[in-house]
N, C-alpha and C positions, 0 to 999 in steps of 0.2 A: 863721233863714234859713243858721247856719253852721252847724248840725247838719242841715240836709236836704242842703245843698250838700254836706257830706262822705256824706251817704249816696249822694248821686249820683256822686261821685268814687270810692267804694267800690266801688259796684257797676259801673261803667265800667273801673277798673283792674281788677279780679277778673276780666272779660269779655275784656279787650283781651289780657293776659297768658294769662289760661286758654286765647285761642285759638289760642297759639304754642306752648303746653306745658302738659300737666296739673299739671306741678309749679310753671310759674310762677305759675299761677292758684289752687294750694291755700299758696302763699308768700304773696300777698297778700293771700289770706284769714288766714293767719296774723299777719301784721305787723297789720292792723287787729284783730284778738281781740287781740293783744297790746296794743297800746294803747287799746283800748276802756275800758278802767275808769279811765283817766285823763282822755280825753276826754267820757266820759259824767259826771264829777263835775265838771267845769270849763265844761259847756256844758249849763246847766238849761234842757231843751226836751225834749218827747215824742219828737221825732226822733232825738235822741241815742242814745236805747234802741234805734234799728232800724239803727243804724250795720253792724254785724256781720252782721245779717241780710240787708244789702242786697248786701255782700260776696259772700255767700252765695249768693245768685240771680243777680250775675254768675259767679259758677263756674258753676251748674247750665246758665246761658243758653249758656255758651261750650262746656259739654260734653257737652249733651243734644242741643240746638235742628240742631248739625249736626258731622259728624266734625271732630276738632280738627286742625289742619293739620301736626303731627308724626307722627300716625299712631299715637301710644303707645297701647299696652294691648292687655291679653289676652283671647281671648273672653270674653264675659261667664258667669259660673257660673251653670248653669241652677237650681240649688238656691236661691242668693242671691237668684236674680231671683223665685222663686217664696215665699221669704219676705217681700221686700221689697211684693211685690203685696198681701199677706195685713198686714203690720204698716202699710202706710200706708193700702188699702182699708178697712179697718174704720174709724179718726180721720176719712177724708173722709166716711164715711158719718154718723160722728155729728155731723158740721157743721152736718149739716141738720134734726137733732132738735132741738125744743126745751126743752133741759136748760139751757143757760147764753145770754145775751144775745149776739147775733151776734157783735160785735166782740171778748167775751171769749173765746168760740171758737175763731176765729180765730186772737187770741193764743197761745190754748191748743194749737192745731197745732204750734207751736213746742216745747212739750216731749213731743210724741206723734209725728211722725212726718217736721217740716221739716229734720232733719238724717239722716236715715237712709239718704236717697239715697247720702251719701258710703260708705258700704260699699262700694259698685259702683263708686265710683272708687278706693277703695281698693285694687281687686281687679284694677285694672289700671297698678300699680305694676311697671315693670321696674327689673332693677338701676341702671341708669343714673337713673332716676328717683329710687330711693332713695337715691342718693348725693346726688345735686343737693338734693333734699330736707332731707337732712342737713345739707348745708355751709348750705343757709340759716338752720334752726333753731340752729345753733352760733352763728351774729351775732345773731339773736334775743334768744340767751340771755344773751351778751355784754353786749349792749344794755340787756335790761331788769337786769341785776346792775349796773349803773354806775348806776341810780335807786335801787335798792335800798339800796347803800351810802350813797349822798345822804341816803336817809329813815333808814338806821342812825345818823346822827352829826345830821343836822338835822330828823329828825321828820317826821312825816306831812304835819303844818297846810301848809306849802307847795307842796305839789304836790295834797292834794287839802283841799278847802275843806270844811268840816261844812254836810251837807245832807241832802233824801232819799236820794238816793243813792249816800252816804259813812256812814249812820250804823252799819253792820253793821261800818265798820274802826273807829268811834270805841266801840264795844263789844266792841272783842276787843284782849283783850291776852297779853302773852308772859308769862313766869315771873317776870319782873323789875318786872312790871306797867307796860310799855312798850305802845305800841301796835303790833300785829303788822306786818312790812313787807308790803307790797301790792306794790311796785314799780310799775309804770304798770296794774296791775291792778284788777280791782273786788274785791278782799279777797286779803289772807295765802293763803287756801285757794286761792283761783283762781291765785293766782300758784305754788305750791308743785306744784297739780295739773297745771298745764302744765308745769313743769320734767319732772316722771317721765315725763310722756308721752311727752317726746322722748329720754330716757336709751334706749330699745331703737334710735330711728332711730341716733342719734349713736354708741352702740356698734359697731352692727352696721358703718355706713361705715367708724369707725375701726381695725375689724379686717379690713378687707379688705387684701386685699395689693397692689394699686394706689395709686396717689394719691403727690403728692410730700410733700415736707417740710413744707410750708406748709400743704398742706391737711389734714394729720396732726395738724398744731399747732393748725389751726384747730379741728378737730372736738374736740381732747384740752380744748382751752380752753373751748369749748364744752360739755361734759361735766361739768368742774370748775364753772363757771359753773351749772350746774344741781344740783350736789349743794351747793355752797353756798348757792345760794337757798333750797334748800328749809329748809337749817337757818336761815335769817332768817326765812322766813315762820314759821314756829313752828308746823308743823302734824304733829300726831303720828302720825296716819295714813300722810301722805306721806313722814314721814321712814322708816316701818317700810316702805313699798312701794319706797322706791328702796334702800333699803338689802338688801332680797330681790332686785332687781335684779341689784346688783351683786355678790352671791354667786353669781348664776347667772351672771353674767359672768367671776367668776376661775375658778370649775370648770369653765369649758366646755372642752372637749377642743382648740376648733379655736384656742385663742388661743395665742400664742407665749408661753414663759418671761417675757421682757421684757416685755411689753404686761401679762401679771399685775401683773406688780411694780410697773410705771407705776401699773395702778388701784388696789393694795393701798396704794401711799402715798398718794396722792389719798383714799381712803377713811379712812387712817389721820390724814390732817390733819384732816377734817371731824369725827372722833372726837374729836381733839383740841381743836380749837376747841370743839365743845360740851362739852367735861370743864371748860373752862378759861374760861367765859363763863356767867355765872346766865343771861342774856337767850336762852340757846340751851337751856336744860334742862326746858321744859316737858314733854319726855317722862318726866321723874320722877314726874310726878303721872299716870303711865299703872298702874295696880293691878288685882289681879282685881275688887276692888269696883267702881271706875269703868267697866270694861269690862261687868260684868255688868248694870249699870244701864242703859250705852248699850244693849246690847241689847235689856233688857227692855222700855227706853221705844221703841225703835224698830221692834221686831220683832213685837211681842206688842199694842202699845196701840193699841186702836180698831181692829185688822185685823178681828177676827170683828163687830164693829158693824157695820163700812162694807160688809161682805158682806152681812148681813143687813138693813140699809137702805138700800144702793143696789145691789142686785143687778146693773143696768143702767149702774150708774155716776152721777155727779154732773154730766156733761158734761165736754167739753174746758176746762181753765180751773178746773174746780170745785174743784183742789186747790191753788189760787194759784200755780202753778209758773212762773216768770218772766213773772208779772201786773206792768205797770210800778205804781206808785203811782198812777199818774192813772185807771186802770181797776177798782183793789181794792176799789171801793165799789160796782161793779156785779155783783160776782161772788156768784151765789144761793146760800146755805148752806154760805160757804166753811170749810174744813176745814184745817187746818196740820196736817202730816205731817213725821215722818223715815223715811221707808221707801218708797224709787223702788216698791219691786211695792205698795204699799198705794197710792200716787198712782196709777198704772197700773190698780189694781181701782177706786179712785175716778173718774177721769176716763174710763176706756174700759170701765169693767163687767167681769164675770165671764169672757166671751168674750175681751177685748183680755188681760187676764191671763193664759189660758190658751193664748193665740197666742204672749205675751212668753215665758214658762216652756217653752213647746216651741221656741222658736227658741236659749233659751239653753245649753237639752239639746245640742241640735243643734251648737251652736260648740263646745261642750266635750268632746264627742267626733268629732270632725271633725280626723282627722290631718294636715291637709294642711300645718298650722304646723310639722311635723317634717320635712319635706323636707329632705334633706340636701345642700345647695346651698352657693355663696359667702356666702349670709344665712340661714346657719342658726345661728349664735349669736343674731344680731339677730331671728330669726323665733321663736327660742325664749324670750327675752327680752320679747318681743312678745304670745308666747300667755300666759305666766303672769300680764303685766299685765294683760290685758284679762279672762282668768279671774278673778282676784283682784276686779276692778272691777264684773263682774257678779254676784260672791258679796258683794261688801261695799254693795253698792246697800242690801241689805236694811237696812243701818243709817245712811243717808242720802239726801235726794234729789240731785239735780241730775247723775244719769249722763248724761242727753240734753240739758241747759239749760246746762253751765257754759260760759262765753265765756273762750278757745277750746279748754280741755282737751277737750269733748267733742266737737269738730272732729276733735283728733288722734285721740282715742279710736276714733273711730267709722273714722276711715282704717286705723286699725291694725288693727283686727276686719275689714276687709274685706280689707286685706294678706293676712292670715295665714289666712283662711279659703278662699283658692283657691290653688291651687298653681301654682308659677312656670312660666311659658313657658320652652319651652327656647331659651337665646340663644348666640349665638357667642359663642366666645371674645374679650373685649377686645383689641386690638392695642396700646392705649393706654390710661390712667386716664381713664373716661370722663366726668369731671366736666369738664375742661378739652380741648377740639377741639385737636390737637398735628399739627403738620405733617410728614409722613415725606420725608426725604431720598430722592431718587431713586437707585436703585441700578442700578449697571452689570452685566450678566449675562452671562456668558459661556459662550457655546454650543460645542461640540465636536462637529465633525460626523466621522461614522466615514465611513471611505471602504470 
């Protein structure tokens, strides 16, 4: 009953704050996504698997049932609307085909189309929305780091009891054979992936010319929490991604020398910490043989067999993606994969895969991300983050199902795929409303 109540609270909170502003609803969903792992681990109930989904439903209801009160948003991108129609319409059609049991297909929608409307919401972000979202993400990153530090010293056992929802945690070890740090997420990888997704927002907001010193400090602390949290989580791919984003940030021509020095100092501190602590040195296991084996196993294995055996797919949920343990036994012909595009082929068939490949090519060739505005550095980082994520999806699954990194990933894709709306210059930092003192104007009259 507690898990069911939390589902209702998450949906209501996302709807309530989403009606007042798009950012308010997004931050509620992000907060629920951050806490999802620890909630699911301590509430053994089928409903605990749907707390995050309930928040997403509340956000959608607040934004799509009627216009939000703040009137935020840019006009919908016609190309994005067309792609959403195709990418959502095809899985909905497959839902009614008898490939899988209906409940399995319903849950399978989550990994195929449930989060895709976030692309449209991301395209509505204005400069003020991005700044407020970054401030909220900074607070969440700092909060998550406090749990991560506690788990580093006390272990994960006091926070995550062993059970069906935590098996992956107890099977994941760092280079010193300790459990990887999940913070309050469902795994160390989910923790690190989410932190990396916040970096374009945080750095883009921190690089703005407006904002108080307290706000800049909060953004810098949030960015530092992201970098150090990726190190604690001991995930090699996310550490590489974070490093690439920091290189882009340092080389950006829009950043002042002082800010470059601060970022370089933060990166140097992370490097020193990694080199001086054995638990942070899992990156040393990354060699050419490891990369070759991972690519061979993820990209090549079973792809052509799936294409020959299931040209129309195995049905939604047939790849086992995001299927809860209490439904896993009902999946017809379950096949485990480590390739997101193989999973799409398996669940949506050749037609679905062709549409997704065409969508990825459209996104990668879209130049809207390189518009020169106040958020140019953040947009460039976001485009590279999205592009690398789409390409590296061939090495693993979870691009559309990870909580809450998939939520942030799709918001970012929607943001950078649409040209920003021309806005009037801000007369004050947009994050916090400030009262302007009345001015006395002297008018001279010529006679």
